[in-house]
C-alpha positions as CSV (number, residue, x, y, z in Angstrom):
1,X,76.6,27.4,-34.5
2,X,77.7,26.8,-38.0
3,X,80.9,25.1,-39.1
4,X,83.5,27.8,-39.8
5,X,84.0,26.6,-43.4
6,X,80.4,26.8,-44.4
7,X,78.9,29.9,-46.1
8,X,76.0,31.5,-44.1
9,X,72.5,30.9,-45.6
10,X,70.7,34.3,-45.6
11,X,67.1,33.2,-46.3
12,X,65.3,29.9,-46.3
13,X,63.4,31.2,-49.3
14,X,64.6,31.0,-52.8
15,X,64.0,33.8,-55.3
16,X,60.9,32.2,-56.5
17,X,59.3,32.4,-53.0
18,X,59.7,28.7,-52.3
19,X,61.7,27.2,-49.5
20,X,64.9,25.4,-50.0
21,X,64.4,21.9,-49.1
22,X,66.5,19.2,-47.5
23,X,69.2,19.0,-45.0
24,X,70.8,22.5,-44.9
25,X,74.5,23.2,-44.5
26,X,74.1,26.1,-42.2
27,X,71.5,27.9,-40.0
28,X,69.5,30.3,-42.2
29,X,69.6,33.9,-40.8
30,X,65.9,34.2,-41.5
31,X,63.0,31.9,-42.6
32,X,61.7,35.0,-44.5
33,X,58.1,34.0,-44.3
34,X,57.0,37.3,-46.0
35,X,58.6,36.1,-49.2
36,X,56.8,32.8,-49.2
37,X,54.2,32.6,-52.0
38,X,51.3,30.8,-50.2
39,X,48.5,29.1,-52.3
40,X,45.3,27.3,-51.6
41,X,44.6,23.7,-52.6
42,X,42.9,25.1,-55.6
43,X,46.1,27.0,-56.5
44,X,44.9,30.4,-55.7
45,X,47.2,32.8,-53.9
46,X,46.0,33.1,-50.2
47,X,45.3,36.4,-48.4
48,X,47.8,37.9,-46.0
49,X,45.4,37.2,-43.2
50,X,45.2,33.4,-44.1
51,X,49.1,33.5,-44.3
52,X,49.4,34.9,-41.0
53,X,47.1,32.6,-39.2
54,X,48.3,29.4,-40.9
55,X,51.9,29.9,-39.8
56,X,52.8,28.1,-36.6
57,X,56.0,28.1,-34.5
58,X,57.2,26.5,-31.3
59,X,60.4,26.4,-29.4
60,X,61.5,23.9,-26.7
61,X,64.5,23.3,-24.4
62,X,65.3,20.3,-22.3
63,X,68.0,20.1,-19.7
64,X,69.2,16.9,-17.9
65,X,71.0,17.0,-14.6
66,X,71.9,14.1,-12.2
67,X,68.9,15.1,-10.0
68,X,66.5,16.7,-12.4
69,X,65.0,16.9,-15.8
70,X,63.7,20.3,-17.0
71,X,61.3,21.1,-20.0
72,X,60.6,24.7,-21.1
73,X,58.4,25.6,-24.2
74,X,56.9,28.6,-26.0
75,X,54.5,28.1,-28.8
76,X,52.7,30.6,-31.1
77,X,49.8,28.9,-33.0
78,X,48.6,32.4,-34.0
79,X,45.1,32.1,-32.3
80,X,46.8,32.1,-29.0
81,X,50.2,31.6,-27.4
82,X,51.1,28.9,-25.0
83,X,54.1,28.2,-22.7
84,X,55.0,25.7,-20.1
85,X,57.9,24.7,-17.8
86,X,58.4,21.7,-15.6
87,X,60.8,20.1,-13.2
88,X,61.1,16.4,-12.7
89,X,62.8,15.2,-9.5
90,X,64.4,11.9,-10.5
91,X,64.9,10.7,-6.9
92,X,61.4,11.6,-5.6
93,X,59.7,10.8,-9.0
94,X,57.8,14.0,-8.7
95,X,56.8,16.3,-11.4
96,X,56.2,20.1,-10.8
97,X,54.8,22.2,-13.7
98,X,53.4,25.4,-14.7
99,X,51.6,26.4,-17.9
100,X,50.1,29.6,-19.4
101,X,47.9,30.6,-22.3
102,X,47.5,34.1,-23.8
103,X,45.3,35.5,-26.5
104,X,46.8,36.6,-29.9
105,X,50.0,38.3,-29.4
106,X,49.5,39.5,-25.8
107,X,52.4,39.1,-23.5
108,X,54.5,36.8,-25.7
109,X,56.5,37.0,-28.9
110,X,58.8,34.6,-30.9
111,X,61.5,35.3,-33.4
112,X,61.2,33.9,-37.0
113,X,65.0,33.6,-37.1
114,X,66.8,30.5,-35.9
115,X,70.1,32.5,-36.1
116,X,69.4,35.6,-34.1
117,X,66.5,36.7,-32.1
118,X,64.4,36.4,-29.0
119,X,61.3,34.3,-27.9
120,X,59.7,35.3,-24.6
121,X,56.5,34.6,-22.6
122,X,54.8,36.5,-19.7
123,X,56.9,39.6,-20.5
124,X,60.2,37.7,-20.3
125,X,59.4,35.2,-17.5
126,X,60.4,32.5,-19.9
127,X,63.0,33.7,-22.5
128,X,65.1,32.2,-25.3
129,X,67.8,34.5,-26.6
130,X,69.5,33.3,-29.9
131,X,72.8,34.8,-30.8
132,X,74.4,33.5,-33.9
133,X,72.8,30.1,-33.5
134,X,73.6,29.8,-29.7
135,X,70.9,29.7,-27.1
136,X,70.7,31.5,-23.8
137,X,67.8,30.2,-21.8
138,X,66.2,32.1,-18.8
139,X,63.2,31.0,-16.8
140,X,61.7,31.9,-13.4
141,X,59.1,29.3,-12.5
142,X,57.7,28.2,-9.1
143,X,59.9,25.1,-9.1
144,X,63.2,26.6,-10.3
145,X,65.2,29.5,-11.7
146,X,67.4,29.3,-14.7
147,X,69.9,31.5,-16.6
148,X,72.2,29.2,-18.8
149,X,73.9,29.0,-22.3
150,X,73.6,25.9,-24.3
151,X,77.2,25.3,-25.6
152,X,78.2,23.1,-28.4
153,X,81.7,23.2,-27.1
154,X,83.2,22.0,-30.4
155,X,83.0,24.3,-33.4
156,X,82.5,21.2,-35.6
157,X,79.3,20.1,-33.8
158,X,76.4,21.2,-35.9
159,X,72.6,21.2,-35.3
160,X,70.1,19.3,-37.4
161,X,68.7,21.8,-39.9
162,X,66.0,20.4,-42.2
163,X,63.3,21.9,-44.4
164,X,60.6,19.7,-46.1
165,X,57.3,20.1,-47.9
166,X,54.2,19.8,-45.7
167,X,50.8,18.6,-47.1
168,X,49.8,20.2,-50.5
169,X,51.0,23.7,-50.1
170,X,52.9,24.1,-46.8
171,X,56.4,23.6,-45.4
172,X,58.2,23.0,-42.1
173,X,61.6,24.0,-41.0
174,X,63.1,22.1,-37.9
175,X,66.4,22.8,-36.2
176,X,67.5,20.7,-33.3
177,X,70.7,20.2,-31.3
178,X,71.2,17.9,-28.4
179,X,73.8,16.9,-25.8
180,X,74.9,20.5,-25.5
181,X,77.0,21.6,-22.5
182,X,75.2,23.8,-20.1
183,X,76.9,27.0,-18.5
184,X,75.3,29.5,-16.0
185,X,73.1,29.5,-13.0
186,X,70.3,26.9,-12.0
187,X,68.5,27.1,-8.6
188,X,65.7,24.8,-7.3
189,X,63.9,26.1,-4.2
190,X,66.5,28.9,-3.9
191,X,69.5,26.4,-3.8
192,X,72.1,26.7,-6.4
193,X,72.6,23.6,-8.4
194,X,75.9,22.4,-10.2
195,X,75.6,22.7,-14.0
196,X,79.0,21.3,-15.0
197,X,77.5,17.8,-15.5
198,X,74.3,19.0,-17.1
199,X,73.4,18.5,-20.8
200,X,70.7,20.2,-22.7
201,X,69.1,20.4,-26.1
202,X,66.7,22.7,-28.0
203,X,64.0,22.4,-30.7
204,X,63.2,25.3,-33.1
205,X,60.3,24.3,-35.5
206,X,58.2,26.6,-37.6
207,X,56.2,26.6,-40.8
208,X,52.8,26.0,-42.5
209,X,52.1,22.7,-41.1
210,X,49.0,20.5,-41.8
211,X,45.8,21.8,-40.3
212,X,45.5,18.5,-38.4
213,X,48.8,16.9,-37.5
214,X,50.4,14.3,-35.2
215,X,53.8,13.2,-34.3
216,X,55.8,10.9,-32.2
217,X,59.2,12.0,-30.9
218,X,62.1,10.8,-28.8
219,X,65.0,12.8,-27.4
220,X,68.2,12.0,-25.5
221,X,71.0,14.2,-24.1
222,X,73.1,11.9,-22.0
223,X,76.1,9.6,-21.5
224,X,76.8,6.1,-22.5
225,X,79.9,4.0,-22.7
226,X,82.0,7.0,-21.7
227,X,80.8,9.2,-24.6
228,X,78.3,11.9,-24.9
229,X,75.2,10.9,-26.8
230,X,72.5,13.1,-28.3
231,X,69.6,11.6,-30.2
232,X,66.5,13.0,-32.0
233,X,64.0,10.7,-33.5
234,X,60.6,11.6,-34.9
235,X,57.8,10.6,-37.2
236,X,54.9,12.7,-38.5
237,X,56.1,16.0,-39.7
238,X,59.4,16.1,-41.6
239,X,58.7,13.0,-43.6
240,X,58.4,14.1,-47.2
241,X,61.7,12.7,-48.5
242,X,63.8,13.7,-45.4
243,X,63.6,12.8,-41.7
244,X,64.9,14.7,-38.7
245,X,66.4,11.6,-37.2
246,X,70.0,12.3,-36.0
247,X,72.6,10.9,-33.6
248,X,75.3,13.1,-32.0
249,X,78.3,11.2,-30.7
250,X,80.7,13.6,-28.7
251,X,79.2,16.4,-30.8
252,X,79.7,14.6,-34.2
253,X,76.4,14.6,-36.1
254,X,75.2,11.3,-37.9
255,X,72.0,11.3,-39.9
256,X,69.6,8.4,-39.4
257,X,66.8,6.9,-41.5
258,X,63.2,6.7,-40.7
259,X,62.1,5.0,-37.5
260,X,59.0,3.2,-36.2
261,X,57.4,4.0,-32.8
262,X,55.7,1.0,-31.4
263,X,53.6,1.7,-28.2
264,X,50.2,1.3,-26.8
265,X,48.5,4.8,-26.5
266,X,45.8,3.3,-24.3
267,X,48.3,2.0,-21.8
268,X,50.4,5.0,-21.1
269,X,52.6,3.4,-18.6
270,X,53.7,0.6,-21.0
271,X,57.1,0.4,-22.6
272,X,57.8,1.9,-26.1
273,X,59.9,0.3,-28.8
274,X,61.7,2.6,-31.3
275,X,63.5,1.0,-34.2
276,X,64.5,1.2,-37.9
277,X,64.8,-1.3,-40.6
278,X,68.6,-0.7,-41.0
279,X,69.6,-2.2,-37.7
280,X,71.1,1.2,-36.5
281,X,68.4,2.0,-33.9
282,X,66.7,-0.4,-31.5
283,X,65.6,1.2,-28.4
284,X,63.2,0.5,-25.5
285,X,61.7,3.4,-23.6
286,X,60.3,3.0,-20.0
287,X,58.0,5.9,-19.0
288,X,58.5,7.2,-15.5
289,X,56.2,10.2,-15.5
290,X,54.5,12.6,-18.0
291,X,53.3,16.1,-18.7
292,X,49.8,15.7,-20.2
293,X,47.4,18.4,-21.5
294,X,44.1,18.1,-23.5
295,X,42.7,21.2,-25.1
296,X,39.4,21.0,-27.1
297,X,38.3,24.5,-28.4
298,X,36.5,23.2,-31.4
299,X,38.7,25.1,-33.9
300,X,41.8,24.2,-31.9
301,X,42.5,20.9,-30.3
302,X,45.5,19.5,-28.7
303,X,46.2,16.1,-27.1
304,X,49.7,16.4,-25.7
305,X,51.8,13.8,-23.8
306,X,55.4,14.2,-23.1
307,X,57.0,11.3,-21.2
308,X,60.1,11.3,-19.0
309,X,61.7,8.0,-18.7
310,X,64.7,5.6,-19.4
311,X,66.1,4.4,-22.8
312,X,67.9,1.1,-23.2
313,X,69.2,-0.6,-26.3
314,X,71.5,0.2,-29.1
315,X,72.3,2.9,-31.6
316,X,74.9,2.9,-34.3
317,X,76.8,5.7,-36.1
318,X,77.5,6.0,-39.8
319,X,80.6,3.8,-39.6
320,X,78.8,1.0,-37.7
321,X,80.1,1.6,-34.2
322,X,77.6,0.5,-31.7
323,X,76.6,2.4,-28.5
324,X,74.9,0.5,-25.8
325,X,72.4,2.5,-23.7
326,X,71.3,1.3,-20.3
327,X,68.6,3.4,-18.6
328,X,69.7,6.7,-20.1
329,X,67.2,9.4,-19.1
330,X,65.3,11.0,-21.9
331,X,62.0,12.1,-23.4
332,X,59.3,10.9,-25.7
333,X,56.2,12.6,-27.0
334,X,52.9,11.6,-28.5
335,X,50.9,14.6,-29.8
336,X,47.8,15.3,-31.9
337,X,47.1,18.9,-32.9
338,X,44.4,20.6,-34.9
339,X,45.4,24.2,-35.4
């Protein structure tokens, strides 16, 4: 949802076929990929086929309840589409997951508009409906059924909307909003679950990313010191002059500077430290479980690890107010992709 006083951006692209870069003031109605002028590293205009296959897009939703953590994703990497959903039982420390892959364009579709459109997989088994920037999430998996709205509640609460150059000739658009209220129906093993105390977040990312890329990521939608805390921290994609690092406190968005991710990839159960050089972020993350997937198809590769665990430490808003986190549930991710 956009602030009521901000004029709606119609297209991410300017009249010259180049994206508008930086932190945007509103959600663009369209990325307008067709208007993007795509060149090679030797400055020759690329073919429509190259333009089609080099564009990538993924969408992800996380939901946190007192009993469960849910993750739902749809990705279109052009050569194939992938999707997964998982349910983590906090008390049992048990992860139940499903995943799917489909060849080019069969049984799945994604919208190129972060303002209005639909993404679906398995003919609607997983579905994200976006209407004027608000997300409806539907999923029917072996572990759970879901039909909910992610609601900012406050018209002044705005998502992160950032566009940045990527590599020599690409760009990435990222839109994220955390600590959203959840309204609707959620069932586990046929049993209806209360959603009043749930919080969720979404990730809409698309663009012409590097052929080989990697990123580290951390996400929180929770409560600390009696306030609602949303946090998105990342390193590896939107780093050309801007970051996608942001803190939401009771819906108010505060931009953050770059952060470091200090962890041992070879010891996956070890703690992470995530911090900045301004004293506004200093967090420890303790992994409890993880969704992992390794794919090696020669032209395509993916080494994906998304960890579920506890965050402890401190974050500060723009005015220096400090928020102490103690074992707040959240996610981190360590991902390499060749696509």
